[in-house]
N, C-alpha and C positions, 0 to 999 in steps of 0.2 A: 641221782641227784638232779638230773635234767628232766625228770618226769617223762622220759622217752621222746622228748622233743628232738628233731633233727639238728645236726650241727650246721650252722650257717658260716660258710667260708666266703670271705670277701677280701680280695687282695687287688689293689690298684697299682700297676707298674707301667711298663710300656704298653701292655695290654691290660685288660681287666677281667678278673674272675669273680663270678658271683654264683654260688651253687649251694645246694643243701645235700647233706650226707646223713645217712641213718646209722652209721657205725663209726668206730674210732680208727678204721684202717688208714685214714689219712696220715696218722702218726707213722706209718710204715715208710713214708716218703721223707722222713726227717732225720736220716742217719747222720750222727755226728762223730767226730773223733775226740773223745773225751780225754782230757789231759788232767792227771791227778798230781797235786803238788803237796807233799807232806811238809808241814811247817811247824816251827817251834812255837809254843804257847805265847812267849813274850813278843813275838813278831807277827802273830796271826792277824791282828786287826789291821795293821798297816799293809801287810801283803794282800789281805782280802780286798781292802779298798783300792790298792794299786791294781789288782786284777780287774776290778770294776772299770777303772779308768782305761786300762789297756784293752778292754773288750772291743772298743770301736776300731782301732787300727788292726786288731787281730782278725775281725770279721771282714774288714776291707781287703786285707792282703790275701785272705784264704777263700773268698767267696767262690762258690762252685755250684750254684743251683738257680740259674736264671729262668728255667722253664719248668712248668708244671702243667701236665695234660696238654702240652703243645702251646701253652700261653707263655709269652715273654713277660715276666713280672719283675721281681726284685733281683739284684745281683745274688743275694742270698735269700731266696724265697723260703727256705727252710725256717727262717726266724718267724715271720708272721704265720706260716702254716702250722708250726708246732704250737704256737700260742693259741690258735683257733681250733686245733684238732682235738683238744681235751678241755674245751671251754665249759665251765660250769655256770659262770655268770655271777653278777653281784659286784658292786664296787669294792676294789681292794682285795678281791678273792681269786684273781686269775692264777691258776696253778702253774702256768709257765709264764715267767716274767723276769724283768731285769732286777726287780727289788724296789724298795720304797725309801731307801736312804743309806748313807754310809753307816758302818758299824762305829760305835763310840767307845765301848769298853772291852767287849769280848765277843767271840763267836756265839756265845750263849744267846745273844740277841736274836740270831736267826731261828734258833729252836723255840725261844719264847714267842716269836712272831708266828711260827708254825702253829703253836697251841692256841694263840689268840685269834688268828685269822682264818684258819682252815679246819673244817670238820673232817673227821677221819673218813677216808673213802671205803675202807674195808675193815671188818672186825678181825681182831687177832687175839688169840689167847696164847700166851707164851709163859711157860712155867720157869723160865730162867730167872736167876736173881736180879733184882732191880738194878744193881750196879752194872749189869751187862747192857743196859739201855736198849733192850730189844724193841720196845714200843716206840721210843724216840727215833731210832734208826729206821723202823718200818714206816712211820708216818712221814719222816723226812724224805723217804724214797718215793713218796707220791706227790711231791711238790718239786717242780722242775725249774728252779731258778737257773738263769743262764750261768751263774756262778754259784755253786752250791757248797755250803760248808758241811763237812763230814766229820764224825767222830767214830773211830773204829779201834779194833784191838789186833795186835800182831799175834804170831803163833805162840808167843810167850805170855799172852794175855796182858801185854802192856798197852795202855791206851795211847792214841795219837790223834792229831788233827790233820785234816787234809782239805784242800780246795779242789773241787771238781769243776774244771773249766770246760763248759759245754758249748762254747761259742763257735768253735772251729768245725767245719764240715768234714766229712770223710773225703779222702782223695785230694786231687785227682790221682796221685801215685803215692806209693809207700814213701818214696823219697820226699815228696812234698809234705807228708804227714810228719816225718821226723824233723824237717825244717821248721814247720809250724810249732812243734813242741819246743824246739830249741829257742825260737823267738819268744814264745810265751814265758818259758822259765827265765830267760835272761831279762826280758822286759819287766815282768812283774817284780822280780827280785831286785833288779837294778833300780827301778823306780822307788821301791820301798827303802832301799839303802841310800839313795840320792836325796830323798826328802824325809826329814824326821817325821813329818805328818803329811801324808800325801793329800789328805782332804783339804789342806790349805791351798793347794795348787789349782783345784778345779771344783766348782760346785757340783753336787750330785746330779741336779737336773741337766747340767751341761754334759756330764758323762753319759747319762741316759739318752739324751737327744742325739749325741754323737754316735752312740751304738746303733740306733735305728736308722740314722742317716747313712752310716757306712754299710749296714745290711742292705739298704735300698740301692745305693749308688756305687758301692764298692770303692775302687781306687779313684773314682771321680768325685767322691764325696768331699764336702767342706766340713771342717770341724772347728769347734771353739776349744782352744788349748790354753795353756798356762798364760797368765797375765792378760787374759781376754783376747788373745790373738786368734784371728780367723785364718785357717790354713787349709790348703789342699792336703788331704790325708796322705797321698802318695809322697809329696814333698816332705811332710813331717816324718814319715817312715824313713826315708833316705837320709835326711839331714840330721835328725835328732834321735830317732828311736832305735835304729840299728846300732849306732855307737853306744847308746845306753844299754841295749841288750847285750852287747859285747862285754861291757864292763860287768854286767850282772852275771853272765856265764863264767867269766874269769873269777869272780868272787866266789862262785859256787864250786870252783876247782876244775872246770872244764879246760882242757889244754887248747893252746892257741890254734893248732891246725884244725881241730874239730870246730872251733868257733868260726874260723874263716870259711870252712866248708859249708856248714849248715846255714849260717847267716848270709853267705854268698848266694845261696839259692833264694833267700828272701830278697836280697839286693837285686838279683837278676829279675825276679818277678816284678818288683816295684819299678825298676828302670824300664822294662819292656812293656809295662802295663798289662801283662798277660797272666791273669790267674785263670782258674777253671771257668769262671763265668764269661770272661772276655773271649777265651778260646772257643767255647761253645757257640756264642753269638757270632763270632767270626766265621766258624765253620758253616753255620746255617746261612749266613749272608753269601758265602761263596758257593755252596752246594745245594741250597734249597732247604725247604722246611720238611725234611725227612728225618724224624726223630730217631727211628730205628737205625738208619744209616749213620747218623751222628754218634749214637751210642756204640755201634760196632767199631767205628774208627777210634773213639775214645778208649775202648777196651784194648784195641791193638796197641795204641801208644802207651797205655798204662802198663802193659806187659814189658815194655822196654825199660821201665824204671827210670826213664828220663823225667826230670822235673817239668812241670807244665809250661814254664816260660820258654822251654826249648822245643815245644811241640809245633809242628808246622800245620798249615791248613790244607795240605795236599790230600 
């Protein structure tokens, strides 16, 4: 579809990267920790829209990729990198994107948008019955919204709906990944339960702008929140979103000790201002611009299974 034209990668952060690539291997540097949330049909629209709003604080608290090829770019450089690494071009046709608006009636709107906006990347002949939705699922798998709606079938062939939350990066530790998942489940569910219609709380353009602001600046980002308030995202997470996530997890049946444990890690990360991105930058500031040495130390600390906010710069 690109007529063999090279991919143009341009990311401006603390440094600037401007380069051309002749393959799609840039995508290999965009590993995420994808969180799936199976949701009931009657709540699917509100939870999906809540997930869109929650994406900004989620990427801020979890940011973990400030460097690419030695360049210091965004706190979560994976966001612009992935969007550009499979770029096809054309207005409204970016296959990695935040989306174009809130859902109004059902998740079917995402699949209708797939059909209207995106040509098929690959031909597929599938002889399964139409009600198995093989072509719909395959085409949906070639469009990487940061929050992707999914329809699938369980082992008893019963259909269900899921949200695939693609915002959060992999790492820094398995412990951090579990904490990020807990925060996402609690926040998206809590927000959807707290507000009858979450779209009344924040305009879509504000949610979208918040997302890219938080990907770029991490816990130092400013966001527009409910009632037009402009807040530091770190303060928002500590003062409002962790309590809301706690309520959401409790409503999902998670016991109090687990809630305190996993959200305590989010709390510690926010209070210390140390996520993966700030630890990496801090290490480089102290030890020099040796990416291999930094990765070696990162790996050593990862194996301890300590959450990143407890990592030292030694």
